[in-house]
N, C-alpha and C positions, 0 to 999 in steps of 0.2 A: 505493499499499500503506499500510498506518495502522502504527502501533505502539502498545503499551502496555507499561508497566513491572509484571511482578506477580514475586510471592514464589514464590521453588520449592515452599514449602509452599501457598499459594492455587491454583497451576497442578495440582500434582498431586491438589489437594479436585477442581478442576474436571473433570479426565479422569477421575474415578472418576463424575461427577455429568452428564459428558456436555452441561453449558456452561461459559461464563466468564461471571459473576456479579460481580467484584468490580471498580467504578468505583474507588477511589484507595489508597492506603494506610488501615488501618481504617474503609472506609466499603464496601460494600456496593451493587450496581445501585439496587435498592430505595431504601437511603439519599439517593443523592443525584439519583437519576433518570435518569443518563445514567453511562455508562461513560467514564473519561478516556485519549485518546488523544494520542499526536503522530506529527509528524513525525522520522523518521530523525535532521534535524539536530538537533532538539530534544531529543533523549535525553538527552546530559549532562548538561546545563541542570537539566534535570528530575530527574534522578539524583540531583546534586547536593544540589536542595532538599528532596528530599522524603524521600531514602531514604539518603543518606547516615549511616554508621553504624549502618545495620540491622544485626540480628545473624539473618539469614535470608539465603541465597541469590539475588539476583536472574536474571529470566531474559526478554529481549525479546519479547514476542509480535508475528508477523509476521502482520498481519489484512486479509485480501484480501475488502474492504468491500459488498463484489458480493456474498459466500456470506452473510452476515450475516443482511439480510433485517430488518435495522432500519434507524430512519431514522439519517443521517449528517448532523451541525451543523458548521460552520467559528464555531469561538464566541470572544468576546473576553470573558470571564469576569472578567476582574479590571481591565477596564481601561486596560491598556496599551499597548493596538493591535496587540498579538502572537495573533495565535486559534490554536487549538487545534481540533483533531476532534473531535468525542463521538459517540458512539453510544448511541442512545437503545430498548435493547434489550440481550440479554444476546447473548453472545459463542460462537453453535456448533464445536464441535470442527475440524468440515473448515473452517471460513475462517481456522482458523491454519494458514499456510503451513510459520512454521516457530517452533521455540522455543531463540531462541539465549542461553546462559547468560552472565551479564553479570556481571564484577567491577569497585569501582575498583583504579586504581594502591596503589602502596604509597603514595604519599602519602595515601590516601582518596580523592583524586577520582577522577570517573569521565570518560573520553574517549570518544569518539565510537565508536558501538559497530561491529563488522568484521560486516555485515549480506550473507553470498554471497548475489547472485543480487537484490537489493533496489538502483534505481538511489537515488542519493540527490538527487542534480540533474540537469538535463536539459542536455544537449551544447549547448553556442554553436555557431553554424551558423559558417563559415570565411567572409570576401570573398570571395566568386567562386563560393562552392559553394553546391549546392543545402540546403538543410536537412536533417538526416536525416530516415529515415523514422520513422513513427510504428510503432511492434511493441508489442507486448504484453514483459511485462519478464518473464526465465525462470524457472520454478518452480524450487524445489530441487531437489535431486536425490532429497534425501532428507528427511524431516522430526526433528526432533530425536529423538523416542521411537523412532527406528526404522522408520515403516513408509515407503513409497514417495510421495515427495510426491504433489502436486494434478496429474492428467495422465501421471502416471511409470505403468509397470508394474515389475508385480515383475521378479527378472533372471530370470527360472528357462530351462533350454535347454528348447528343443523338442522335444517327444516324447513 
């Protein structure tokens, strides 16, 4: 899964438009050529660097890259040796498997977000035991905007 930091205002506009087209704070997909994404473990540092002190609520968009239909590249655009995922196309709403509110702590700094159902690292095999079986990450039971999550059915009683 990929993550993207969005302002609540930009996310609301995407819900109305049918796709998300913001690259990063102040730049559209058309301006930058791609949408900046991150891995869950990179979010706090990105939020502190680019969104600290922002006067709009933040939302972490959890994106299934297989549902975007866009090219995905892992790139080091700043020459630091750390790579970030970049999506070269818009994010359709059905590719966003969760939209999780993300706020700084009382000191104004961001901590690692709690992203239910998203694995932030692979478990290490224990000596003498086989490695864990690969399985798809569990889908959230519902999206942050109240619809059933991917692969989930509405919970209507039969009859």
